[in-house]
C-alpha positions in Angstrom: 0.0 0.0 0.0 1.4 3.4 -1.0 1.5 6.4 1.3 -1.0 9.2 0.8 0.7 12.1 -0.8 -0.7 15.7 -0.3 0.6 19.2 -1.1 1.7 21.3 1.8 0.7 24.9 1.2 3.1 27.6 2.5 2.7 31.4 2.5 5.5 33.9 2.9 5.1 36.0 6.0 7.9 38.5 5.5 7.7 42.2 4.6 9.5 43.3 1.5 9.9 47.1 1.4 10.7 49.0 -1.8 11.5 52.7 -1.7 9.9 54.8 -4.4 8.3 58.2 -4.9 4.9 58.8 -3.5 2.2 58.0 -6.1 4.3 55.3 -7.9 2.3 52.5 -9.5 3.0 49.5 -7.2 3.0 47.2 -10.3 6.2 48.9 -11.5 7.9 47.9 -8.2 7.4 44.2 -8.5 10.8 43.5 -10.1 12.6 45.4 -7.2 10.5 43.5 -4.7 11.4 40.2 -6.2 15.1 41.1 -6.0 14.7 41.9 -2.4 12.8 38.7 -1.8 15.6 36.7 -3.4 18.1 38.5 -1.2 16.1 37.5 1.9 16.0 33.9 0.8 19.8 33.9 0.3 20.3 35.5 3.8 17.9 33.0 5.3 15.8 35.9 6.5 12.4 34.7 5.3 9.5 33.4 7.3 7.3 30.7 5.8 4.1 29.6 7.3 2.5 26.2 6.5 -1.1 27.0 6.0 -2.7 23.7 5.2 -2.6 20.6 3.0 -4.3 20.0 -0.2 -5.3 16.5 -1.4 -5.5 16.5 -5.3 -7.4 13.2 -5.3 -10.2 14.4 -3.1 -10.0 18.2 -3.7 -10.0 18.8 0.0 -8.0 21.2 2.1 -7.0 20.3 5.7 -5.5 22.4 8.5 -2.2 21.1 9.9 -2.7 19.3 13.2 -0.6 20.9 16.0 0.8 17.5 16.9 2.5 17.2 13.5 4.9 20.0 14.6 8.0 18.6 16.2 9.6 21.9 17.0 12.8 21.6 14.9 13.5 20.9 11.3 15.8 17.9 10.5 17.0 19.9 7.5 20.4 21.5 7.9 20.6 25.3 7.8 22.8 25.4 4.7 21.0 22.5 3.0 18.1 23.2 0.7 15.7 20.4 0.0 15.3 19.1 -3.6 12.0 20.0 -5.4 10.2 18.5 -8.3 
């Protein structure tokens, strides 16, 4: 029997500030904001919040039970996980 696989949905909970003249169209600042976001990632200065899981087979979302949190990640600080 195979394990049930779900998607864990994370949101970014960090402020990215871009300086610009008052009245600037915020859409024109997205590139600068992305650069600052990348800098935060490289400096390990980003807060990610796991919001829920999504099961593509059933189409359902579920909150993360508190008991799933173990307090510490087994991932090393300088080691990034592989992604698909």
